[in-house]
N, C-alpha and C positions, 0 to 999 in steps of 0.2 A: 200074443192075441190069441185066445182060444174061441174058436166056432162051433157050434153045436148043432148037430143034424139038420136043423131048422135054416141053418145060416144065419144065427144070430151070434154076430161075433161082441167079444169085449175083451178088456183089458183087466188083469188080475192084480189087485193091491192088498196088502196085508198089514193090517194096524195091531200090534200088538202093546198093548198097555192092561195092566190089572185093576185100572180105575174105568169101570163097565160105562158108568154114564159118561165119562169123558170120550171114550171112544164111541158111542152111539152118538154123540154130540156132534163128532168129528163126521162120521157116516152119514149122518142126518144132513150135515151143512155140504159136504161134499157131494152126495147122492143129487143134489139138485143141480149142480154145474157137469157132473160127470155122468151123463147116462148111459155111456158105453163104458163104464166102469164097473166091475163087481169087486166089492168090497168084502174081505174076509176079516174075520177078527179073531184075536185069541189072546187069553189073560197071562199065558207064561211060555217061557221057552219050550217047555214039552209040550204044549198046545200048538205052538206054531210050527212046529217041526214036519207035521205033514202039509202044511200047506207051501213049507218052502221046498220040501222035497219032490212033491206030488205033479207040479203043473208050472205052467209059463210064467211064472212070478216075475212082475216086472218093478214094481216098487213095492218097499215094506218100510213103515213108518214104525219105528222102535223105539219104547221108554227105557231108560236105563233102570230103573229099579222095578224087578219083576221078582215074584215068589221063586226062589230055588236058582237058578242060573241066572243073569244079569242080561239085560238088553246088550251089553257090549258082548257077551260071549254069542248070543243071538248073531248080532253083526258079523263077528269072526267066521262063524259057522256058514253064515251066508256069504262070506267071500270066497270060501274055501270050496263051498259046494254049488253057488249058482252065481258063475261069474258076472251075467248079464244083469242082476236085478240091481236098482238102483235104491239106496236106503238113504231115509232122513231120520236123524235121530231128536226127537220130541221129548225135553224131560223138564223137571223142577230142579234137578241137579246141572245147573247151566254152568259148572265151575268149567275154567279154562283148562284144567287138567283133563277132566272129561273131553272137553271139546277138542284139544289136542290128539287124544288117544284115538277118538272116533274117527277123525277125518283122516289121520294117520292109517288106521286100520281100513279105511275105503268108505267111509259114509259120506255121501254129497253133500249134506247139509246137517246142520247141528242147531236147533231151535231151541228156545226156551218156551215152556207151554203156557205161561203166564203174560208173557209179553209178545211173544211170536205168533200167536195163533191165526192173526189174519194172513201171515205170509204162506201158510198150509196151501190152499187154493191156487197161489199163483205159482210156487214152486211145483207142486204136481202136474200143471199144466205144461210148463217148461219141460218137465222130466219125461212127460208123455209123448211132446210132439215129435 
């Protein structure tokens, strides 16, 4: 949790997906229920690194297919650099091989973008408890 000088405290969540409209939709929906959460967004591995490195990141939601390095590469980086950050993989590539690899690398959850969207608020609430 981060607290500013005027004692407004918030939890940091990072959403990494190159589909900007999808990311905006997630932020819009989650912002209604999670008013003490600050949502940061990135469209690539490289864009995400400052958020991963700079602050007390508590949850990262990662797509697998990103320009350049993949969301799996980013998951691996997060696990090596930020042991406390919880990770949800959200992808259209919901193959068992990806699921297994992501869970082995330390993702807490692996969701299919098209069929598991409604699970995101519930899982986020559980992870922030």
